[in-house]
C-alpha positions in Angstrom: 23.5 -46.3 9.2 22.8 -50.0 9.2 24.2 -52.7 7.0 23.9 -56.5 6.5 26.7 -58.7 7.7 29.9 -58.4 5.6 30.4 -61.3 3.3 33.5 -63.3 4.0 35.9 -64.3 1.2 39.4 -65.8 2.0 40.6 -64.4 -1.4 40.2 -60.9 -0.2 41.5 -61.5 3.3 44.8 -62.1 1.5 45.0 -58.8 -0.3 46.7 -56.9 2.4 49.4 -59.6 2.7 49.9 -59.5 -1.1 50.4 -55.8 -1.1 53.0 -56.0 1.7 54.8 -58.8 0.0 55.0 -56.9 -3.3 56.8 -53.9 -1.9 58.4 -52.3 1.2 58.3 -48.9 2.7 61.4 -48.0 0.7 59.2 -47.5 -2.4 59.5 -50.7 -4.5 62.1 -52.1 -6.8 65.0 -50.0 -8.0 65.2 -49.3 -11.8 68.1 -48.5 -14.0 68.3 -47.1 -17.5 65.4 -46.0 -19.5 62.6 -48.1 -21.0 62.3 -48.2 -24.7 60.2 -45.2 -25.9 60.6 -43.2 -22.7 60.9 -39.5 -23.4 61.9 -36.5 -21.3 59.0 -34.5 -19.9 58.6 -30.8 -19.5 55.3 -31.1 -17.7 53.2 -33.8 -16.0 49.6 -34.6 -16.4 47.8 -36.2 -13.4 44.6 -38.0 -14.2 41.6 -37.9 -11.9 38.4 -39.9 -12.4 35.4 -37.7 -11.5 33.6 -40.1 -9.2 32.4 -36.9 -7.5 31.9 -33.4 -8.8 34.8 -32.1 -10.8 34.7 -28.7 -9.1 35.0 -30.4 -5.7 37.8 -32.7 -6.8 39.7 -29.8 -8.3 39.5 -27.9 -5.1 40.7 -30.9 -3.1 43.6 -31.9 -5.5 45.0 -28.5 -6.4 47.1 -28.0 -3.3 48.5 -31.6 -3.6 49.4 -31.1 -7.3 51.0 -27.7 -6.6 53.2 -29.3 -4.0 54.1 -32.0 -6.5 55.0 -29.4 -9.1 57.3 -27.6 -6.7 59.0 -30.9 -5.7 59.5 -32.1 -9.2 60.4 -28.7 -10.7 57.9 -29.3 -13.4 54.3 -28.0 -14.0 51.8 -30.7 -12.9 48.4 -30.3 -14.5 45.2 -32.1 -13.6 43.3 -34.1 -16.2 39.7 -34.8 -15.3 37.4 -37.3 -17.0 33.8 -38.0 -16.4 34.3 -41.7 -16.4 37.0 -44.3 -16.0 37.4 -45.0 -19.7 38.3 -41.4 -20.3 41.4 -41.5 -18.0 42.4 -44.9 -19.3 42.3 -43.8 -22.9 44.1 -40.5 -22.0 47.0 -42.6 -20.5 47.0 -44.8 -23.5 47.5 -41.9 -25.9 50.0 -40.1 -23.6 47.7 -37.4 -22.3 48.0 -38.7 -18.7 51.3 -39.6 -17.1 50.1 -40.8 -13.7 46.9 -40.6 -11.7 44.4 -41.9 -9.2 42.5 -45.0 -10.4 40.2 -47.7 -9.0 41.4 -51.3 -8.9 39.4 -52.3 -12.0 40.4 -49.3 -14.0 44.0 -49.9 -12.9 43.8 -53.3 -14.5 42.6 -51.8 -17.7 45.3 -49.2 -17.6 48.0 -51.9 -17.1 46.7 -54.1 -19.9 45.8 -51.4 -22.4 47.5 -48.2 -21.6 51.1 -49.1 -20.5 50.3 -48.3 -16.9 51.8 -49.7 -13.7 50.7 -49.5 -10.1 53.3 -47.9 -7.8 51.4 -46.6 -4.8 48.3 -47.1 -2.8 46.1 -44.5 -1.2 45.3 -45.0 2.5 42.1 -43.7 4.0 42.4 -41.4 7.0 41.0 -44.2 9.2 44.1 -46.2 8.4 42.2 -49.1 6.9 43.9 -50.2 3.6 40.6 -50.7 1.9 36.9 -49.7 1.5 33.6 -51.3 0.7 30.9 -51.2 -2.0 27.4 -50.7 -0.6 23.8 -50.7 -1.8 22.0 -47.6 -0.4 18.3 -46.7 -0.2 16.5 -43.6 1.0 16.2 -43.6 4.8 12.4 -43.7 4.5 12.5 -46.7 2.1 10.5 -49.7 3.2 13.3 -52.0 2.0 15.6 -53.4 4.7 17.5 -56.0 2.7 18.3 -57.2 -0.8 15.8 -60.0 -0.5 13.0 -57.5 0.2 14.1 -55.4 -2.9 13.9 -58.5 -5.1 10.3 -59.1 -4.2 9.3 -55.9 -5.9 12.0 -56.0 -8.6 9.7 -55.3 -11.5 8.7 -51.9 -10.0 12.1 -50.7 -8.9 14.8 -48.5 -10.5 18.5 -49.2 -9.8 21.3 -46.7 -9.9 24.3 -48.9 -10.9 27.9 -47.8 -11.1 30.3 -47.0 -13.9 31.1 -50.4 -15.6 34.8 -49.7 -15.0 34.3 -49.0 -11.3 35.5 -51.6 -8.8 33.1 -50.6 -6.0 30.3 -49.2 -8.1 29.9 -52.0 -10.5 32.3 -55.0 -10.3 32.0 -56.0 -6.7 28.3 -55.8 -6.5 28.0 -57.6 -9.8 30.1 -60.5 -8.5 29.3 -60.7 -4.8 25.7 -59.5 -4.9 24.0 -60.3 -8.2 26.0 -63.2 -9.5 25.6 -65.1 -6.2 21.8 -64.8 -6.7 21.9 -65.6 -10.4 20.6 -62.1 -11.2 21.2 -59.9 -14.2 20.1 -56.4 -13.0 19.0 -55.3 -16.5 16.7 -58.2 -16.9 15.4 -58.0 -13.3 14.6 -54.4 -12.4 12.3 -51.9 -14.0 15.2 -49.7 -15.1 19.0 -49.5 -14.6 21.0 -46.3 -14.9 24.9 -46.2 -14.7 26.4 -43.2 -12.9 29.2 -42.2 -10.6 29.0 -42.6 -6.8 28.0 -39.1 -5.9 25.3 -39.0 -8.6 23.9 -42.4 -7.3 23.7 -41.1 -3.8 22.0 -37.9 -4.8 19.6 -39.9 -7.0 18.6 -41.9 -4.0 18.1 -38.9 -1.8 16.0 -37.2 -4.5 14.1 -40.4 -5.2 15.1 -40.6 -8.8 16.1 -44.2 -8.2 14.9 -46.6 -5.6 18.4 -47.9 -4.7 21.9 -47.6 -5.9 25.6 -48.6 -5.5 28.0 -46.3 -3.6 31.4 -46.7 -2.1 32.0 -46.1 1.6 34.6 -43.6 0.8 32.1 -41.3 -1.0 29.5 -41.9 1.8 32.1 -40.8 4.4 32.7 -37.7 2.3 29.0 -36.9 2.1 28.7 -37.4 5.8 31.5 -34.9 6.5 30.5 -32.3 3.9 26.7 -32.7 3.7 25.4 -34.3 6.9 21.8 -33.4 6.1 22.1 -35.4 2.8 23.9 -38.3 4.5 21.0 -38.6 7.0 18.7 -39.4 4.2 20.6 -42.5 3.2 20.7 -46.0 4.6 22.9 -49.0 3.7 21.3 -52.4 3.2 24.3 -54.3 1.8 28.0 -54.2 2.2 30.7 -56.0 0.2 33.9 -57.7 1.2 36.9 -55.4 1.7 38.3 -53.8 -1.5 42.0 -52.8 -1.6 42.4 -49.0 -1.4 42.7 -47.2 -4.7 46.1 -47.3 -6.4 48.2 -44.6 -8.1 49.2 -45.7 -11.6 52.0 -44.2 -13.8 53.1 -44.9 -17.3 55.9 -47.5 -17.5 57.7 -45.5 -20.1 58.3 -42.4 -17.9 62.0 -41.6 -17.5 63.6 -43.5 -14.6 64.9 -40.4 -12.9 61.4 -38.8 -13.0 59.9 -41.9 -11.5 62.4 -41.8 -8.7 61.5 -38.1 -8.0 57.8 -38.9 -8.1 58.3 -41.8 -5.8 60.2 -39.7 -3.3 57.6 -37.0 -3.3 54.7 -39.4 -2.9 56.1 -41.5 -0.1 57.6 -38.5 1.8 54.4 -36.5 1.6 52.9 -36.0 5.0 55.8 -37.9 6.6 59.0 -35.9 6.1 60.1 -32.3 6.3 59.1 -29.2 8.1 55.9 -28.9 6.0 54.5 -32.4 6.8 51.7 -31.1 9.1 50.3 -28.9 6.4 50.6 -31.8 3.9 48.6 -34.0 6.3 45.9 -31.4 6.2 46.0 -31.4 2.4 45.6 -35.2 2.4 42.8 -35.1 4.9 40.9 -32.9 2.5 41.0 -35.3 -0.5 38.2 -37.8 -1.2 36.9 -38.1 2.3 40.3 -38.0 3.9 43.6 -39.7 3.1 46.6 -40.6 5.2 50.2 -40.8 3.8 50.5 -43.2 0.9 52.0 -46.7 0.9 54.1 -48.4 -1.8 52.3 -50.9 -4.0 52.7 -52.8 -7.3 50.6 -54.6 -9.9 50.4 -57.5 -7.5 47.7 -55.5 -5.6 45.5 -56.3 -8.6 45.9 -60.1 -8.5 42.8 -61.0 -6.4 40.6 -58.8 -8.6 42.1 -60.3 -11.7 41.3 -63.8 -10.4 37.8 -62.8 -9.7 37.3 -61.3 -13.2 38.8 -64.3 -15.0 36.7 -66.7 -12.9 33.6 -64.7 -13.8 34.4 -64.7 -17.5 34.9 -68.5 -17.5 31.6 -69.1 -15.7 29.8 -66.7 -18.1 31.2 -68.4 -21.2 30.4 -71.9 -19.8 26.8 -70.8 -19.1 26.3 -69.2 -22.5 28.3 -71.4 -24.9 29.6 -74.4 -23.0 33.0 -75.7 -22.1 34.3 -75.7 -25.7 33.8 -71.9 -26.2 36.5 -70.2 -28.1 39.1 -68.7 -25.8 38.1 -70.9 -22.8 41.5 -72.6 -22.8 43.4 -69.3 -22.7 41.2 -67.9 -20.0 41.8 -71.0 -17.8 45.6 -70.7 -18.4 45.4 -67.0 -17.4 43.5 -67.9 -14.3 46.1 -70.6 -13.4 48.9 -68.1 -13.9 47.2 -65.5 -11.6 46.4 -68.0 -8.9 50.0 -69.3 -9.0 51.5 -65.8 -8.7 49.1 -65.0 -5.8 50.0 -68.3 -4.0 53.7 -67.6 -4.4 53.4 -64.2 -2.8 51.4 -65.7 0.0 54.0 -68.3 0.6 56.7 -65.7 0.6 54.8 -63.6 3.1 54.3 -66.7 5.3 58.0 -67.4 5.2 58.9 -63.8 6.2 56.4 -64.0 9.1 57.8 -67.3 10.4 61.3 -65.9 10.2 60.4 -62.8 12.1 58.7 -64.9 14.8 61.9 -67.0 15.1 64.0 -63.9 15.5 61.8 -62.6 18.3 62.2 -65.9 20.1 
């Protein structure tokens, strides 16, 4: 596969430092007592967004959830939704207790559904992130975004789910916004789907090009190499932080501690860790053991979203648009928090360097 040069953005170079500053290998801050409204649980519901086929994801996650159930001493049931909004709303109404989210959907879960980031997935490659791509059929005449735009009126675009970080948000900001393009006004047709559907639509020539994450492309390469060989990447985004695990803030503290121990020991501790590594390797293109995280993982993305909203309101309604002041205040708050974390990380790094000397 070929791709254009990765765009460089200092904001996203910082994301790994922010994640490290937010938590340590021990699993994050200790808690005591119970949050108001927390209730005892006799079973756990684990939410999974079906960015791929539900049948395939169920096969991949079942061994992991069975191990979780045995560790917690509670039944752990999977909850599948066909889109991001479905899992967010399920968490909001108490039908999902924790689950696998994208960064954008994790923000929605934190803001609207009482969710909180506590862990981060790690691809088997060890990279703590992935990329959004634009893909075309291997026989497509288009080698770049610029060549696509020349024939925009005749082309169909397979866009991602609007709640998807890699399928929608990153290409919207780093690809289309930079060129002043609204896809729905530019291309002949735009259809929103999940990553796997987008890839298959390109292969079957139902759309001319589409968004797809590198995670899903890697999975297709491993499971369906003939299909993968029919795809070609013509654009690649900046690094996106690896997907977070989110739980409800109001889960009982003792249950959170047990979940945390299971998650961060999985594939690392105990006589069964080799089998557990095989289970992780079979999920979503291959995972390594999880790392602790927090809502601070979402700060760079929040900053991007707020900046985008401010620019859009300015363009459409001018500087005096209702809500502009509050958006700017929120942007300042997010930037301040991110900069504080960066300064903290720098201080720790300098201290460590002094100790070594």
